[in-house]
Structures are given as C-alpha cells and as structure tokens.
PDB file of the backbone (N, CA, C, O) and the ligand in Angstrom, with CONECT records:
HET     ZN  A 101       1
ATOM      1  N   UNK A   1     257.205  -9.809 165.195  1.00  0.00           N
ATOM      2  CA  UNK A   1     257.806  -9.745 166.430  1.00  0.00           C
ATOM      3  C   UNK A   1     257.141 -10.616 167.523  1.00  0.00           C
ATOM      4  O   UNK A   1     255.911 -10.604 167.554  1.00  0.00           O
ATOM      5  N   UNK A   2     257.836 -11.399 168.455  1.00  0.00           N
ATOM      6  CA  UNK A   2     257.135 -12.081 169.460  1.00  0.00           C
ATOM      7  C   UNK A   2     256.406 -11.010 170.533  1.00  0.00           C
ATOM      8  O   UNK A   2     256.626  -9.800 170.598  1.00  0.00           O
ATOM      9  N   UNK A   3     255.488 -11.786 171.344  1.00  0.00           N
ATOM     10  CA  UNK A   3     254.784 -10.698 172.206  1.00  0.00           C
ATOM     11  C   UNK A   3     255.713 -10.204 173.326  1.00  0.00           C
ATOM     12  O   UNK A   3     255.530  -9.039 173.677  1.00  0.00           O
ATOM     13  N   UNK A   4     256.645 -10.876 173.922  1.00  0.00           N
ATOM     14  CA  UNK A   4     257.804 -10.284 174.651  1.00  0.00           C
ATOM     15  C   UNK A   4     259.100  -9.959 173.777  1.00  0.00           C
ATOM     16  O   UNK A   4     259.878 -10.798 173.324  1.00  0.00           O
ATOM     17  N   UNK A   5     259.173  -8.619 173.634  1.00  0.00           N
ATOM     18  CA  UNK A   5     260.376  -8.175 172.920  1.00  0.00           C
ATOM     19  C   UNK A   5     261.683  -7.881 173.896  1.00  0.00           C
ATOM     20  O   UNK A   5     261.667  -7.161 174.894  1.00  0.00           O
ATOM     21  N   UNK A   6     262.691  -8.527 173.429  1.00  0.00           N
ATOM     22  CA  UNK A   6     263.881  -8.292 174.293  1.00  0.00           C
ATOM     23  C   UNK A   6     264.859  -7.616 173.568  1.00  0.00           C
ATOM     24  O   UNK A   6     264.709  -7.500 172.352  1.00  0.00           O
ATOM     25  N   UNK A   7     266.017  -7.066 174.225  1.00  0.00           N
ATOM     26  CA  UNK A   7     267.146  -6.317 173.496  1.00  0.00           C
ATOM     27  C   UNK A   7     267.564  -7.253 172.454  1.00  0.00           C
ATOM     28  O   UNK A   7     267.618  -6.863 171.288  1.00  0.00           O
ATOM     29  N   UNK A   8     267.891  -8.564 172.799  1.00  0.00           N
ATOM     30  CA  UNK A   8     268.493  -9.505 171.810  1.00  0.00           C
ATOM     31  C   UNK A   8     267.550  -9.477 170.501  1.00  0.00           C
ATOM     32  O   UNK A   8     268.006  -9.304 169.371  1.00  0.00           O
ATOM     33  N   UNK A   9     266.038  -9.686 170.812  1.00  0.00           N
ATOM     34  CA  UNK A   9     265.379  -9.538 169.417  1.00  0.00           C
ATOM     35  C   UNK A   9     265.521  -8.224 168.644  1.00  0.00           C
ATOM     36  O   UNK A   9     265.481  -8.254 167.414  1.00  0.00           O
ATOM     37  N   UNK A  10     265.691  -7.026 169.331  1.00  0.00           N
ATOM     38  CA  UNK A  10     265.899  -5.898 168.642  1.00  0.00           C
ATOM     39  C   UNK A  10     267.238  -6.039 167.801  1.00  0.00           C
ATOM     40  O   UNK A  10     267.303  -5.641 166.638  1.00  0.00           O
ATOM     41  N   UNK A  11     268.261  -6.611 168.442  1.00  0.00           N
ATOM     42  CA  UNK A  11     269.679  -6.689 167.756  1.00  0.00           C
ATOM     43  C   UNK A  11     269.355  -7.661 166.648  1.00  0.00           C
ATOM     44  O   UNK A  11     269.767  -7.320 165.539  1.00  0.00           O
ATOM     45  N   UNK A  12     268.721  -8.767 166.721  1.00  0.00           N
ATOM     46  CA  UNK A  12     268.624  -9.619 165.630  1.00  0.00           C
ATOM     47  C   UNK A  12     267.796  -9.206 164.443  1.00  0.00           C
ATOM     48  O   UNK A  12     267.950  -9.644 163.303  1.00  0.00           O
ATOM     49  N   UNK A  13     266.901  -8.320 164.824  1.00  0.00           N
ATOM     50  CA  UNK A  13     266.105  -7.750 163.624  1.00  0.00           C
ATOM     51  C   UNK A  13     266.488  -6.371 163.310  1.00  0.00           C
ATOM     52  O   UNK A  13     265.743  -5.580 162.732  1.00  0.00           O
ATOM     53  N   UNK A  14     267.694  -6.108 163.718  1.00  0.00           N
ATOM     54  CA  UNK A  14     268.450  -4.873 163.315  1.00  0.00           C
ATOM     55  C   UNK A  14     267.554  -3.645 163.648  1.00  0.00           C
ATOM     56  O   UNK A  14     267.538  -2.700 162.859  1.00  0.00           O
ATOM     57  N   UNK A  15     266.869  -3.621 164.690  1.00  0.00           N
ATOM     58  CA  UNK A  15     266.047  -2.463 165.154  1.00  0.00           C
ATOM     59  C   UNK A  15     266.831  -1.588 166.057  1.00  0.00           C
ATOM     60  O   UNK A  15     267.690  -2.165 166.723  1.00  0.00           O
ATOM     61  N   UNK A  16     266.720  -0.472 166.192  1.00  0.00           N
ATOM     62  CA  UNK A  16     267.417   0.237 167.321  1.00  0.00           C
ATOM     63  C   UNK A  16     266.281   0.972 168.154  1.00  0.00           C
ATOM     64  O   UNK A  16     265.151   1.093 167.680  1.00  0.00           O
ATOM     65  N   UNK A  17     266.597   1.432 169.339  1.00  0.00           N
ATOM     66  CA  UNK A  17     265.894   2.070 170.442  1.00  0.00           C
ATOM     67  C   UNK A  17     266.270   3.415 170.534  1.00  0.00           C
ATOM     68  O   UNK A  17     267.347   3.694 171.061  1.00  0.00           O
ATOM     69  N   UNK A  18     265.415   4.429 170.025  1.00  0.00           N
ATOM     70  CA  UNK A  18     265.557   5.855 170.171  1.00  0.00           C
ATOM     71  C   UNK A  18     265.056   6.209 171.577  1.00  0.00           C
ATOM     72  O   UNK A  18     264.091   5.603 172.043  1.00  0.00           O
ATOM     73  N   UNK A  19     265.633   7.098 172.210  1.00  0.00           N
ATOM     74  CA  UNK A  19     265.408   7.594 173.474  1.00  0.00           C
ATOM     75  C   UNK A  19     265.190   9.129 173.479  1.00  0.00           C
ATOM     76  O   UNK A  19     266.071   9.870 173.043  1.00  0.00           O
ATOM     77  N   UNK A  20     264.029   9.609 173.966  1.00  0.00           N
ATOM     78  CA  UNK A  20     263.766  11.061 173.923  1.00  0.00           C
ATOM     79  C   UNK A  20     263.450  11.667 175.465  1.00  0.00           C
ATOM     80  O   UNK A  20     262.579  11.203 176.201  1.00  0.00           O
ATOM     81  N   UNK A  21     264.167  12.583 175.742  1.00  0.00           N
ATOM     82  CA  UNK A  21     263.931  13.295 176.988  1.00  0.00           C
ATOM     83  C   UNK A  21     263.049  14.556 176.591  1.00  0.00           C
ATOM     84  O   UNK A  21     263.425  15.450 175.832  1.00  0.00           O
ATOM     85  N   UNK A  22     261.852  14.487 177.207  1.00  0.00           N
ATOM     86  CA  UNK A  22     261.052  15.719 176.913  1.00  0.00           C
ATOM     87  C   UNK A  22     261.382  16.960 177.626  1.00  0.00           C
ATOM     88  O   UNK A  22     261.044  18.065 177.201  1.00  0.00           O
ATOM     89  N   UNK A  23     262.089  16.763 178.787  1.00  0.00           N
ATOM     90  CA  UNK A  23     262.588  17.799 179.654  1.00  0.00           C
ATOM     91  C   UNK A  23     263.671  18.786 178.808  1.00  0.00           C
ATOM     92  O   UNK A  23     263.640  20.013 178.712  1.00  0.00           O
ATOM     93  N   UNK A  24     264.595  17.877 178.255  1.00  0.00           N
ATOM     94  CA  UNK A  24     265.887  18.391 177.686  1.00  0.00           C
ATOM     95  C   UNK A  24     265.585  18.552 176.110  1.00  0.00           C
ATOM     96  O   UNK A  24     266.439  19.128 175.436  1.00  0.00           O
ATOM     97  N   UNK A  25     264.389  18.061 175.473  1.00  0.00           N
ATOM     98  CA  UNK A  25     264.173  17.960 174.182  1.00  0.00           C
ATOM     99  C   UNK A  25     265.288  17.434 173.426  1.00  0.00           C
ATOM    100  O   UNK A  25     265.772  18.020 172.457  1.00  0.00           O
ATOM    101  N   UNK A  26     265.733  16.212 173.922  1.00  0.00           N
ATOM    102  CA  UNK A  26     266.994  15.690 173.315  1.00  0.00           C
ATOM    103  C   UNK A  26     266.713  14.371 172.991  1.00  0.00           C
ATOM    104  O   UNK A  26     266.067  13.661 173.761  1.00  0.00           O
ATOM    105  N   UNK A  27     267.218  13.898 171.719  1.00  0.00           N
ATOM    106  CA  UNK A  27     267.164  12.576 171.340  1.00  0.00           C
ATOM    107  C   UNK A  27     268.362  11.751 171.607  1.00  0.00           C
ATOM    108  O   UNK A  27     269.411  12.333 171.331  1.00  0.00           O
ATOM    109  N   UNK A  28     268.487  10.557 172.067  1.00  0.00           N
ATOM    110  CA  UNK A  28     269.695   9.656 171.979  1.00  0.00           C
ATOM    111  C   UNK A  28     269.326   8.113 171.566  1.00  0.00           C
ATOM    112  O   UNK A  28     268.211   7.833 171.125  1.00  0.00           O
ATOM    113  N   UNK A  29     270.105   7.377 171.702  1.00  0.00           N
ATOM    114  CA  UNK A  29     269.779   6.001 171.301  1.00  0.00           C
ATOM    115  C   UNK A  29     270.484   5.017 172.317  1.00  0.00           C
ATOM    116  O   UNK A  29     271.625   5.198 172.743  1.00  0.00           O
ATOM    117  N   UNK A  30     269.615   3.886 172.674  1.00  0.00           N
ATOM    118  CA  UNK A  30     270.023   3.014 173.611  1.00  0.00           C
ATOM    119  C   UNK A  30     271.294   2.224 172.931  1.00  0.00           C
ATOM    120  O   UNK A  30     271.314   1.954 171.730  1.00  0.00           O
ATOM    121  N   UNK A  31     272.305   1.899 173.802  1.00  0.00           N
ATOM    122  CA  UNK A  31     273.332   0.929 173.293  1.00  0.00           C
ATOM    123  C   UNK A  31     273.134  -0.446 173.607  1.00  0.00           C
ATOM    124  O   UNK A  31     273.626  -1.068 174.548  1.00  0.00           O
ATOM    125  N   UNK A  32     272.265  -0.909 172.609  1.00  0.00           N
ATOM    126  CA  UNK A  32     271.779  -2.420 172.800  1.00  0.00           C
ATOM    127  C   UNK A  32     272.905  -3.310 172.915  1.00  0.00           C
ATOM    128  O   UNK A  32     272.846  -4.257 173.699  1.00  0.00           O
ATOM    129  N   UNK A  33     273.950  -3.091 172.191  1.00  0.00           N
ATOM    130  CA  UNK A  33     274.962  -4.073 172.286  1.00  0.00           C
ATOM    131  C   UNK A  33     275.584  -4.252 173.603  1.00  0.00           C
ATOM    132  O   UNK A  33     275.834  -5.348 174.105  1.00  0.00           O
ATOM    133  N   UNK A  34     275.844  -2.986 174.188  1.00  0.00           N
ATOM    134  CA  UNK A  34     276.405  -3.001 175.600  1.00  0.00           C
ATOM    135  C   UNK A  34     275.455  -3.704 176.405  1.00  0.00           C
ATOM    136  O   UNK A  34     275.822  -4.695 177.038  1.00  0.00           O
ATOM    137  N   UNK A  35     274.065  -3.228 176.459  1.00  0.00           N
ATOM    138  CA  UNK A  35     273.003  -3.850 177.311  1.00  0.00           C
ATOM    139  C   UNK A  35     273.111  -5.358 177.210  1.00  0.00           C
ATOM    140  O   UNK A  35     273.059  -5.985 178.268  1.00  0.00           O
ATOM    141  N   UNK A  36     273.261  -6.047 176.029  1.00  0.00           N
ATOM    142  CA  UNK A  36     273.371  -7.308 175.870  1.00  0.00           C
ATOM    143  C   UNK A  36     274.635  -8.030 176.483  1.00  0.00           C
ATOM    144  O   UNK A  36     274.549  -9.071 177.135  1.00  0.00           O
ATOM    145  N   UNK A  37     275.747  -7.410 176.223  1.00  0.00           N
ATOM    146  CA  UNK A  37     277.127  -7.726 176.750  1.00  0.00           C
ATOM    147  C   UNK A  37     277.092  -7.709 178.298  1.00  0.00           C
ATOM    148  O   UNK A  37     277.745  -8.525 178.948  1.00  0.00           O
ATOM    149  N   UNK A  38     276.323  -6.769 178.871  1.00  0.00           N
ATOM    150  CA  UNK A  38     276.361  -6.582 180.344  1.00  0.00           C
ATOM    151  C   UNK A  38     275.336  -7.592 180.837  1.00  0.00           C
ATOM    152  O   UNK A  38     275.087  -7.606 182.043  1.00  0.00           O
ATOM    153  N   UNK A  39     274.745  -8.402 180.053  1.00  0.00           N
ATOM    154  CA  UNK A  39     273.775  -9.328 180.770  1.00  0.00           C
ATOM    155  C   UNK A  39     272.367  -9.031 180.671  1.00  0.00           C
ATOM    156  O   UNK A  39     271.608  -9.814 181.242  1.00  0.00           O
ATOM    157  N   UNK A  40     271.866  -8.032 180.043  1.00  0.00           N
ATOM    158  CA  UNK A  40     270.460  -7.542 180.149  1.00  0.00           C
ATOM    159  C   UNK A  40     269.924  -7.913 178.863  1.00  0.00           C
ATOM    160  O   UNK A  40     268.878  -7.347 178.546  1.00  0.00           O
ATOM    161  N   UNK A  41     270.388  -8.692 178.105  1.00  0.00           N
ATOM    162  CA  UNK A  41     269.898  -8.955 176.717  1.00  0.00           C
ATOM    163  C   UNK A  41     268.306  -9.522 176.629  1.00  0.00           C
ATOM    164  O   UNK A  41     267.439  -9.317 175.779  1.00  0.00           O
ATOM    165  N   UNK A  42     268.298 -10.234 177.735  1.00  0.00           N
ATOM    166  CA  UNK A  42     266.782 -10.976 177.912  1.00  0.00           C
ATOM    167  C   UNK A  42     265.823  -9.933 178.518  1.00  0.00           C
ATOM    168  O   UNK A  42     264.635 -10.220 178.665  1.00  0.00           O
ATOM    169  N   UNK A  43     266.280  -8.807 178.851  1.00  0.00           N
ATOM    170  CA  UNK A  43     265.311  -7.910 179.454  1.00  0.00           C
ATOM    171  C   UNK A  43     264.095  -7.425 178.460  1.00  0.00           C
ATOM    172  O   UNK A  43     264.292  -7.137 177.280  1.00  0.00           O
ATOM    173  N   UNK A  44     262.799  -7.376 179.107  1.00  0.00           N
ATOM    174  CA  UNK A  44     261.798  -6.899 178.274  1.00  0.00           C
ATOM    175  C   UNK A  44     261.940  -5.451 177.877  1.00  0.00           C
ATOM    176  O   UNK A  44     262.198  -4.543 178.668  1.00  0.00           O
ATOM    177  N   UNK A  45     261.756  -5.322 176.619  1.00  0.00           N
ATOM    178  CA  UNK A  45     261.828  -3.815 176.183  1.00  0.00           C
ATOM    179  C   UNK A  45     260.821  -3.004 176.670  1.00  0.00           C
ATOM    180  O   UNK A  45     261.063  -1.823 176.918  1.00  0.00           O
ATOM    181  N   UNK A  46     259.489  -3.580 176.875  1.00  0.00           N
ATOM    182  CA  UNK A  46     258.457  -2.723 177.432  1.00  0.00           C
ATOM    183  C   UNK A  46     258.651  -2.351 178.819  1.00  0.00           C
ATOM    184  O   UNK A  46     258.197  -1.306 179.286  1.00  0.00           O
ATOM    185  N   UNK A  47     259.467  -3.379 179.624  1.00  0.00           N
ATOM    186  CA  UNK A  47     259.687  -2.947 180.962  1.00  0.00           C
ATOM    187  C   UNK A  47     260.826  -1.911 181.110  1.00  0.00           C
ATOM    188  O   UNK A  47     260.925  -1.108 182.038  1.00  0.00           O
ATOM    189  N   UNK A  48     261.680  -2.045 180.054  1.00  0.00           N
ATOM    190  CA  UNK A  48     263.024  -1.307 180.372  1.00  0.00           C
ATOM    191  C   UNK A  48     262.700   0.169 180.652  1.00  0.00           C
ATOM    192  O   UNK A  48     261.852   0.771 179.994  1.00  0.00           O
ATOM    193  N   UNK A  49     263.383   0.717 181.620  1.00  0.00           N
ATOM    194  CA  UNK A  49     263.403   2.131 181.596  1.00  0.00           C
ATOM    195  C   UNK A  49     264.607   2.926 181.548  1.00  0.00           C
ATOM    196  O   UNK A  49     265.530   2.530 182.259  1.00  0.00           O
ATOM    197  N   UNK A  50     264.793   3.982 180.847  1.00  0.00           N
ATOM    198  CA  UNK A  50     266.046   4.664 180.670  1.00  0.00           C
ATOM    199  C   UNK A  50     265.600   6.128 181.238  1.00  0.00           C
ATOM    200  O   UNK A  50     264.526   6.729 181.209  1.00  0.00           O
ATOM    201  N   UNK A  51     266.854   6.436 181.752  1.00  0.00           N
ATOM    202  CA  UNK A  51     266.776   7.869 182.393  1.00  0.00           C
ATOM    203  C   UNK A  51     267.762   8.784 181.467  1.00  0.00           C
ATOM    204  O   UNK A  51     268.687   8.298 180.816  1.00  0.00           O
ATOM    205  N   UNK A  52     267.441  10.175 181.498  1.00  0.00           N
ATOM    206  CA  UNK A  52     268.333  11.020 180.842  1.00  0.00           C
ATOM    207  C   UNK A  52     269.398  11.124 181.698  1.00  0.00           C
ATOM    208  O   UNK A  52     269.195  11.118 182.912  1.00  0.00           O
ATOM    209  N   UNK A  53     270.689  11.233 181.172  1.00  0.00           N
ATOM    210  CA  UNK A  53     271.931  11.345 181.975  1.00  0.00           C
ATOM    211  C   UNK A  53     271.979  12.895 182.270  1.00  0.00           C
ATOM    212  O   UNK A  53     272.730  13.228 183.187  1.00  0.00           O
ATOM    213  N   UNK A  54     271.397  13.718 181.727  1.00  0.00           N
ATOM    214  CA  UNK A  54     271.488  15.111 182.089  1.00  0.00           C
ATOM    215  C   UNK A  54     270.549  15.415 183.031  1.00  0.00           C
ATOM    216  O   UNK A  54     270.981  16.044 183.997  1.00  0.00           O
ATOM    217  N   UNK A  55     269.208  15.106 183.026  1.00  0.00           N
ATOM    218  CA  UNK A  55     268.340  15.628 184.121  1.00  0.00           C
ATOM    219  C   UNK A  55     267.660  14.561 185.016  1.00  0.00           C
ATOM    220  O   UNK A  55     266.991  14.817 186.017  1.00  0.00           O
ATOM    221  N   UNK A  56     267.926  13.314 184.512  1.00  0.00           N
ATOM    222  CA  UNK A  56     267.325  12.237 185.319  1.00  0.00           C
ATOM    223  C   UNK A  56     265.822  11.791 185.088  1.00  0.00           C
ATOM    224  O   UNK A  56     265.234  10.920 185.730  1.00  0.00           O
ATOM    225  N   UNK A  57     265.356  12.487 184.137  1.00  0.00           N
ATOM    226  CA  UNK A  57     263.930  12.100 183.698  1.00  0.00           C
ATOM    227  C   UNK A  57     263.914  10.851 182.985  1.00  0.00           C
ATOM    228  O   UNK A  57     264.899  10.447 182.366  1.00  0.00           O
ATOM    229  N   UNK A  58     262.679  10.144 183.063  1.00  0.00           N
ATOM    230  CA  UNK A  58     262.508   8.908 182.381  1.00  0.00           C
ATOM    231  C   UNK A  58     262.199   9.359 180.881  1.00  0.00           C
ATOM    232  O   UNK A  58     261.285  10.102 180.524  1.00  0.00           O
ATOM    233  N   UNK A  59     263.131   8.767 180.113  1.00  0.00           N
ATOM    234  CA  UNK A  59     263.137   8.938 178.676  1.00  0.00           C
ATOM    235  C   UNK A  59     261.937   8.271 177.975  1.00  0.00           C
ATOM    236  O   UNK A  59     261.508   7.166 178.306  1.00  0.00           O
ATOM    237  N   UNK A  60     261.465   8.972 177.054  1.00  0.00           N
ATOM    238  CA  UNK A  60     260.363   8.119 176.038  1.00  0.00           C
ATOM    239  C   UNK A  60     261.271   7.300 175.199  1.00  0.00           C
ATOM    240  O   UNK A  60     262.380   7.695 174.839  1.00  0.00           O
ATOM    241  N   UNK A  61     260.647   5.887 174.832  1.00  0.00           N
ATOM    242  CA  UNK A  61     261.161   5.027 173.929  1.00  0.00           C
ATOM    243  C   UNK A  61     260.601   4.937 172.679  1.00  0.00           C
ATOM    244  O   UNK A  61     259.381   4.797 172.595  1.00  0.00           O
ATOM    245  N   UNK A  62     261.403   5.002 171.523  1.00  0.00           N
ATOM    246  CA  UNK A  62     260.996   4.814 170.213  1.00  0.00           C
ATOM    247  C   UNK A  62     261.479   3.649 169.570  1.00  0.00           C
ATOM    248  O   UNK A  62     262.698   3.544 169.442  1.00  0.00           O
ATOM    249  N   UNK A  63     260.616   2.613 169.076  1.00  0.00           N
ATOM    250  CA  UNK A  63     261.395   1.502 168.408  1.00  0.00           C
ATOM    251  C   UNK A  63     261.675   2.077 167.043  1.00  0.00           C
ATOM    252  O   UNK A  63     260.944   2.958 166.589  1.00  0.00           O
ATOM    253  N   UNK A  64     262.712   1.608 166.371  1.00  0.00           N
ATOM    254  CA  UNK A  64     263.100   2.172 165.088  1.00  0.00           C
ATOM    255  C   UNK A  64     263.431   0.952 164.314  1.00  0.00           C
ATOM    256  O   UNK A  64     264.378   0.241 164.649  1.00  0.00           O
ATOM    257  N   UNK A  65     262.589   0.654 163.161  1.00  0.00           N
ATOM    258  CA  UNK A  65     263.179  -0.239 162.368  1.00  0.00           C
ATOM    259  C   UNK A  65     264.549  -0.010 161.473  1.00  0.00           C
ATOM    260  O   UNK A  65     265.229   1.016 161.467  1.00  0.00           O
ATOM    261  N   UNK A  66     264.763  -1.099 160.795  1.00  0.00           N
ATOM    262  CA  UNK A  66     266.097  -0.763 160.204  1.00  0.00           C
ATOM    263  C   UNK A  66     265.860   0.325 159.047  1.00  0.00           C
ATOM    264  O   UNK A  66     264.817   0.376 158.395  1.00  0.00           O
ATOM    265  N   UNK A  67     266.870   1.123 158.883  1.00  0.00           N
ATOM    266  CA  UNK A  67     266.551   2.070 157.646  1.00  0.00           C
ATOM    267  C   UNK A  67     267.058   1.311 156.387  1.00  0.00           C
ATOM    268  O   UNK A  67     268.095   0.657 156.273  1.00  0.00           O
ATOM    269  N   UNK A  68     266.088   1.550 155.471  1.00  0.00           N
ATOM    270  CA  UNK A  68     266.314   0.873 154.198  1.00  0.00           C
ATOM    271  C   UNK A  68     267.692   1.414 153.553  1.00  0.00           C
ATOM    272  O   UNK A  68     268.142   2.544 153.744  1.00  0.00           O
ATOM    273  N   UNK A  69     268.212   0.526 152.849  1.00  0.00           N
ATOM    274  CA  UNK A  69     269.496   1.002 152.013  1.00  0.00           C
ATOM    275  C   UNK A  69     268.918   1.797 151.032  1.00  0.00           C
ATOM    276  O   UNK A  69     267.962   1.395 150.369  1.00  0.00           O
ATOM    277  N   UNK A  70     269.510   3.088 150.859  1.00  0.00           N
ATOM    278  CA  UNK A  70     269.147   3.817 149.860  1.00  0.00           C
ATOM    279  C   UNK A  70     270.173   3.679 148.854  1.00  0.00           C
ATOM    280  O   UNK A  70     271.360   3.614 149.176  1.00  0.00           O
ATOM    281  N   UNK A  71     269.770   3.628 147.610  1.00  0.00           N
ATOM    282  CA  UNK A  71     270.600   3.540 146.363  1.00  0.00           C
ATOM    283  C   UNK A  71     270.842   4.893 145.916  1.00  0.00           C
ATOM    284  O   UNK A  71     270.298   5.854 146.461  1.00  0.00           O
ATOM    285  N   UNK A  72     271.676   5.007 144.899  1.00  0.00           N
ATOM    286  CA  UNK A  72     272.531   6.383 144.444  1.00  0.00           C
ATOM    287  C   UNK A  72     271.288   6.917 143.455  1.00  0.00           C
ATOM    288  O   UNK A  72     271.434   8.047 142.988  1.00  0.00           O
ATOM    289  N   UNK A  73     270.122   6.204 143.120  1.00  0.00           N
ATOM    290  CA  UNK A  73     269.255   6.891 141.960  1.00  0.00           C
ATOM    291  C   UNK A  73     268.764   8.059 142.577  1.00  0.00           C
ATOM    292  O   UNK A  73     268.589   8.211 143.786  1.00  0.00           O
ATOM    293  N   UNK A  74     268.534   8.945 141.604  1.00  0.00           N
ATOM    294  CA  UNK A  74     267.796  10.262 141.918  1.00  0.00           C
ATOM    295  C   UNK A  74     266.275   9.920 142.217  1.00  0.00           C
ATOM    296  O   UNK A  74     265.538   9.436 141.357  1.00  0.00           O
ATOM    297  N   UNK A  75     265.877  10.207 143.483  1.00  0.00           N
ATOM    298  CA  UNK A  75     264.550   9.952 143.821  1.00  0.00           C
ATOM    299  C   UNK A  75     263.578  10.966 143.457  1.00  0.00           C
ATOM    300  O   UNK A  75     262.374  10.742 143.340  1.00  0.00           O
ATOM    301  N   UNK A  76     264.085  11.978 143.298  1.00  0.00           N
ATOM    302  CA  UNK A  76     262.914  13.195 142.961  1.00  0.00           C
ATOM    303  C   UNK A  76     263.215  13.912 141.548  1.00  0.00           C
ATOM    304  O   UNK A  76     264.386  14.017 141.182  1.00  0.00           O
ATOM    305  N   UNK A  77     262.247  14.365 140.817  1.00  0.00           N
ATOM    306  CA  UNK A  77     262.433  15.207 139.684  1.00  0.00           C
ATOM    307  C   UNK A  77     262.101  16.655 140.104  1.00  0.00           C
ATOM    308  O   UNK A  77     261.097  16.915 140.767  1.00  0.00           O
ATOM    309  N   UNK A  78     262.932  17.533 139.717  1.00  0.00           N
ATOM    310  CA  UNK A  78     262.604  18.900 140.131  1.00  0.00           C
ATOM    311  C   UNK A  78     261.602  19.289 139.094  1.00  0.00           C
ATOM    312  O   UNK A  78     261.708  18.973 137.909  1.00  0.00           O
ATOM    313  N   UNK A  79     260.522  20.064 139.652  1.00  0.00           N
ATOM    314  CA  UNK A  79     259.324  20.424 138.811  1.00  0.00           C
ATOM    315  C   UNK A  79     259.470  21.890 138.497  1.00  0.00           C
ATOM    316  O   UNK A  79     258.620  22.462 137.814  1.00  0.00           O
TER     317      UNK A  79
HETATM  318 ZN    ZN A 101     266.763  15.342 180.333  1.00  0.00          ZN2+
END
C-alpha cells in the first residue's frame, strides 16, 4: 500500500472499511463506491472521519483485506 491510502486505493485493492461505534456497540461498513462517486475518492483514509448515524459519535475504522474465496472442501475433520 502507498503511504497515503485513499478510498480509490481501497477499492482497487478490494479492501473494505469497517466502522465501529463504541457507544452503540454496532458495526457498519463504509460505502466506498458512493464516496468515490461523490468525489471523495482521493481523500486520505487516515484523515477520513465517520460518525455514527444513530448517536453521532466518531466511529472506529478497521481496514479489511479481501476475504479469500473459500472452496467447498471440508476444512475440518471431526475428532
Ligand atoms: Zn453510535
């Protein structure tokens, strides 16, 4: 990842941005596509602030790498 990560970088690398409100104990996810389409794609992820729509508190950000594609194989053996 480059030193300044933007929303466009996130989308290109298939990352998502989880958002967590401590007050509400609630997880959400940033709508990166709509941030980009509304002209905020070049914004720095580090500087971006998100507020909880319920209580207005600043949300914690969690960068999420792409989820690996899980095959249909049985991953565990019952012991
Ligand atoms: Zn909240």
